[in-house]
N, C-alpha and C positions, 0 to 999 in steps of 0.2 A: 622271200621278198627283200629282206635286208641285203642279201648277197648281191642283188642287182646294183647296189650302190657302193659296193666295196671293191678294192683292188684284189687281185688274185690271191696274194699272200694272206690278207685279212679274211677273205672268204674261206680259204682252206682251213685256217686256224679255227674259225667258228664251226666249220663242219666237223673238225676233230673233236671239239668240246661237246658238240651236240650228240655225237656218237657215244662218247663216254658218259654223258648225262643220261641218255636214253636207256642204256643197259648197264645194270650194276654187276659187271662181271669183268674178268681179266681178259685183256687183248694182248696178243703178241705185236711187237712193233711191225713185223712183216705183214700181219693181217691188216693193220691200219694203213700201212704203206700201199698195199694193193687196193684197199677200199677207197683211199683218197687220191690214188694215182700220183704218188710222189715218192721220193727216195726215203730210205730209212734214216739217212742223215737229216733230212728235212723234218721228219717226225720228232727226232731227238731234239732238234732246235726248237720246235714248237712246244715241246714239253717244258724246256727251260724257260721259254717265254711266258707260259702260263703260270709256272710256279713262282715267278717273280711278280706277275701281274695280280694274281688272286689273293695274295697275302694270306690271312688266316682262315678265310672263308672256305677254301677248297685247296686240295693238293693232289697232283698227279703222282701216285705212288708207283715206283718201279721195282721189279723183282726179277732176278735172273731166272728163277724157277717158273714164275707165273706170267710175267710180262708187265703190263701197265694197267692201272685202274684209277678212276677218279674217286677220291675220298672227300666228302663234304660235311660241313657242320649243318645243324638243323636250320639255321637262318640263311643258308645259301640260296640265292635266287639267280636264275640264268639271266634275268633282265639286267642285273647289275653288270654282268660281263658284257652284254650287248652295249650298254651305255658307255663303258670304258672304251670299247672298240670304236663307237661313234665319235667319242671325244678326240680320238687320234686320227680320224679319217677326214681328209680334205673335203670330200663331197658333202659330208654332214656339216662341216664348219661353214661352207658356202651357204647352204640352205638356212642355217641358223642366223647368219649375218643378214640375209635377205628378208627375214621376218620383220626387222625393225628399220631397215635401211634400203633405199635404192642407191646403188653404187654407180657413180658417174661413168666408170670405165673398167675394163678388165685389169688394166695396170693399177688402178686405185684399189681394186679388190685384192690383187696380189700383194700390194704393200700392206694392207690391213691384216692379211693372213700370213705374212712373212714367207712368201713363196714366189715362184716365178710366174710370169704371164703365161708361158707355155703350159705349165702345170694346171693353171686355171682353165685354159682352153680345153685341155684333155678331160678335165673333170666335168666341164659343162656339157660336153658331148655325151658322157655317160649319164649325167643327171637328166638330160633331156629325153633320153630313151626311157628312163624310169618314170618321168613325169607324164609321158604319153598316155599312161593308163588313167590319168586324171584329166586328160585333155588340157594339159598345161605345158609350158615351155619356159626357158630362161632366155631372154634376149640379151645381147651383148653391150648395147649402148643406148641408154644406161643399163646396167646389169640389174634386171629385176624379173620376177616371175610374171608371166602374162597368161591370160585366159579369162574365163568368166569369174566375176568376183566371188560368187558362191562356191565355185570349185577351189579357188585360192584359199578361202577361209576353211573349207573342209579339209584340204590337204594339210594346212598348218595345224589344224586341230588333231589330226592323226599323228603328224610328225612330233609335235610337242608333247602330246599325252603319252605316246610310246616312250619318249625319252625320259619324262619326269614321273610317270605313273607310280613307280615303286618308291619314289621319294619326292612327292610333290612339294614338300616343305622347302626344297632347294630351288624351286622356280621363283624367280624374282622379276618383277615388272612394275613400272611406276603406276600402272592402273589396277594392279591386283588388289590392293586394299579396298579401293572403291568398289570393285566387282564383288568381293567377298562380303563387305558390309551390306551391299544391296541385296545379295542373295539371302542373307540372314534375315533381312527385313521383309522379304516377299510374303512368307506364310502369314505374317501378322497383318498384312494390308490387303491382300487379294487372295483369290482361291487358287493357290498353287501348292504343290506338294512339299512336305518336309523332306529335305534331302539328307542322306547319310553324309558323313564327313568325306568319304571317297567320292560319292556322286556330286557333292557340293564342289569339290575340287575340279571335277570335269566340267561342270556348268560354268564355274568361274573362269576356267581356261578358255572355253568358247566365248564367254563375254569379253575377256581381255583381247582375244583375237579380233572380234568384231570392232571393239572400241579403238584398238590400235590402227586397224585399217581405215576407219572413219577419220581418225585424227590425222592420218597421212593423206587424206583426201580421196580415198577409194570407197565407192558406195555401191550398194546393190542397185543394179541398173533398171530393173523393172519388177512388177508384181508377178510372182510365179503362180501359175495355176495350181501348183502342188499344195497350196494352203486351203483345204476345203473345210477346216474346222473353224468354229466360231471363235473369234478373238473378243473376249469380254474384259472390260475394265482395263483396257490397254493404257489409257492416259495416266491413271494413277501409278502404273508400273514405271513409266518413264519419267513422271514427275519426280519420283524418288531418286532416280539415277541422274537426271539432267542437272539437278541443283549442284552436284559435285563435279561437273565437267565444264571445261572451258570451250567446248564445241557443241554444236547441235546435232542430234541424231535424226536424219531424214525419215520420213514416213515409211519408205520401202525397207529401210534398215530396221525400223521398229517392228514391222511385220515379220521380217526374217528372224530377228532375235526372239520375238514372242513365240514363234514356232519352235525354236530350239529349246527354250527352257519352260514352255508352258504346254503347248500341244503335244510335244514329243513325250513328255513324262507326266503332265498334269491331268486332272480329271476332265473328261469330255462332256460337252453339253449333249445329252442323249436326245433331247427334242430336236436340236439342230441336225444331229446325225440322221435322224429319221426323215427329215425334210430335204436332205441333200441327195439329189438323184445319183450323183457320182459315188457317194459313200454307200448308198443303198444297193447299187449295182455290185460294188465290191463285196459287200456283205453277203449277197446271194452267191457270188462266185466262190467265196471262201467256204460258205455253208455247204455248198454242193460237194466240195472237196472233202470237208471234214466228215460229212455223212458217209461218203464212199469209204473213207479211211476207217471210220468206226465199224462199218459193216465188214470190212476185210479183216480187221484185227479182233473184233469182238470187244474192244475196250469201251468203257463209258467215259463221258466227259461231263463233269458236274458244273463247271463254270463256263459253259459254252458261249454265252453272249459276251462275257468279259474277255474270253479267250479270242474270239473272232475280232473284237475291237482292238486287242493288242496286235493281231496280225495285220489289221488295217494300218495301224501306226507303222509297223515294220515295213509294209509295202510303200507307204508314202516317203519314209526316210530313205529307203533304198532307191526310190525313183527320183528323189530330189538330187542326189549326189552320184557321181560316177567315180569308180576307182575303189581299190581294196580298202577295207576299214582297219588296216594294220600296216606297219612298216617293219617293226622288229619281229613279231611273232604272230603267225596265223593261229590263233588259239583254237579255232574250229578245226583246222587241219591237224594241229598237234593233238587234239582230243579225239580225233576221228577214230582211231583204233579202239579206244576205250568205249566210245559210243557204239561202234559196230559189234564189239564183244558183248556189252551189257544190254543193248537194245537192238539186237540183230533182227528179230522178227519185225519190230516196229520200223526200223530203218529200211528194211526191204519193202515193207508195205507202203511206206511213204513214196519211195522211188517208183513202185509199180502203179500206185494210184495217180501220181503226178503224170506219168507217161500215158496213162489211159484217159486222163481228164480232157474234155474238149478245150481247145485253145481259147483263152480270153486274156484280158489284161493282167490279172493276178497270176494265172498259171504261167504265162510266158515270162513274167518277171522272176518267178520262183525257179523256173527251169534254168535260169542263168547261173544259179549257185545252189544246187540241191543240198550240199552239206550245211550251208548257212540256214536253209529252211528247216532241216532236220534238227539242228542245234536249237533253233528258235522254238520249234514245236515241243521238244523235250523240256525246255526251260519253262514254257508257259502252261503246259498241260498238267493241271493239278491232279494228283492221284495216279499219274502214269507209272511212276517207279514202283508203287505197291502192286499194281496190276501185272507189271512185267515180272516182278519178283515171285508172285504167286504161281505163275505158270512156267517159269524158267526151270530147266533141268538143273538139278543141283548135285554137287558132290556129296555123297552120303558118308558120314563120318561117325565113328563110335568112340566115345571117350571112356577111358579106363583109368581109375585112380586108386592108389593104394590106401587112400583115406576114405573110400566108400562113397555112398550115394550122394550125400550133400555136396561133397567136393566135386564130384562128376557133374552135378547139376550146375554148380558155380562155373566150372570150366566151359560147359556147353553154352551157358548164357553169354560168357565173354566171347566165344566164337560167333554166336549169332549177332552180337553187336558189331563185331569187326567184319564179318563176312555174310551179312544178312541175305544178299542176293545170290550167294554161291554155295552155301552149305546147308545141308539138312542134318541136324545133330541128334544123336542118340546117346544114351548112357548104358554102360554094361549092366549096371545094377537093376535098371528098370526092365531089361529084356525086351524092349519094344523093337529092337533091331532084328529080331529073329525073323527069318524069311525075306529080309531085305538084301539087296546087293551092295554090301559095304565096300567102299573103295579105299578108305583111309581109316587107320586107327591112331589116335593120339593118346599117349600114356606117360605117366610119371613113374611107372613100375619098371622092373628089370626088363629091358627090351627083348633080350633073347628068349625069355620065357613067353612074352606076349606073341612073338612070331610063331611059336608052336601052336597057338590057339587059332590061327587064321590060315586061310589058303595063302600059298606063297605069292599070289598075284596081288594081295592086299598090301598096300604101303603102310608100314608101321613106323611111326615117327615118335621119337623121344622128346618130351617137353619137361620143363620144370613144373613144380607144383603151382607156382605162380609164373606163367610164361614170360620169358625175357624177350627183349626186342629181337634177339637172334632167333628165338623160337617163332615169333610172328612172321619174321622174314622168310624162314624156311617153310612155314605152313603156306604162305602166299605162293612160294615157288612151286610147291607140290600141287596146289590147286590149279595153278596155271598149266602145269604139265598134264594133269588129268583132262582139263578142258581142251588143250591143244590136241590131245590124242583122241578127241571126239567121244569121250566117255566110253571108250572101248571096253574098259574093265566092267562097267555097269551092265554091259550086254551079256556077260557070261552068267549062267544060272548057278554056278558052283562057288560063288565068292561070299556067301554068308558065313558068319562066324561058326567055327566048328563047335559042336556040343561037347563040353568037357565035364 
């Protein structure tokens, strides 16, 4: 998504770093040149660029023998790199200026950003293509974002949160203190949730955006049908806020803001929900889908009523706004491979159940972004991970220690903590592995001796008596290799430990 707002060079540099971050391995410059469709010289220049940009957080290591590899410290975050790229990109600078100002003309905007009018015109063309996904555009005189007010506020919430989320303490605005004080007072005065510090920052940002737009004279223009939830004690909410403001918050804006920080996250009035025909209809549509999904997977759902209520929230929020919920990183897409690997049966069942479901309002909305639905279901479904883990095929490993049974049990427990979804652990001393198809042996003993004990197809890995970070990394690599090979070793009947 971010690449749509970047010039060609910046987009390529980000793609290079994303490749290096995704795979902890050595790449030759020729491989990267082919993958990114650029010259070897360009790759070398990009490496120099990053090694000057990243400071001590990360470093692109070069080796004549191996190639290049990204080395990072534990505190490294890809979001910080995106932010640095954003700061130097004219397109992002333009959007940032337009949050607080309507600029009289392109020439005035060029002067503010120390660039030429022709550069601004080129950038506006690219930005408008990007904003089309949100049903928004930038007009040229005055220079400002145009579209429905709810979409403008939604876009700025995505833009600013993606920019500041990793370091919200660096976000400064003259209305921020008012917003934060107000949010801290809410749970003491009305029935609203206690927010974590991170969630509080996100709600404060939404509130600042709404107040900034109202202060500029832009208002929510009508009551949206999307608000089916009961708004209770709304007046005390805004009495708290209004006393610190020099402008009045219109009723339509009060309803909009109440939805964002109360109905989206706060407790719902169950009596009202039961009386609202639209919500009752949605409840039945979602219930039919969940029952079909449970039947196909065999999984149980303990918190079904609460679960469906959360899916109703999800539906209304997705229906209220148009456009991606990210600019920097699509976290659902980025985590997609991990979800497919760890929840493959569930993911497949969701897609099949959704395809087979009769069309209705909820089903049609969910079909627009199946990955988002899958991520939401996995997040809200209490007990799903345990059920998946119980039936998932696991790599079978036997632990052998020179220190005997107690140390083997200790190592096995450490493995279960780190790889609970992927390993079934045995100890040599307990002899419970006999008759099982062992795929991996981990040992702190002399490794050549251990290899004589097992079939040659069993992977034998040397570890420290207290495994090091290097050991854990290697274990992860071997587990991935066995899984990628489709557990082919486990299908052979001749791989149990030899009797000695």
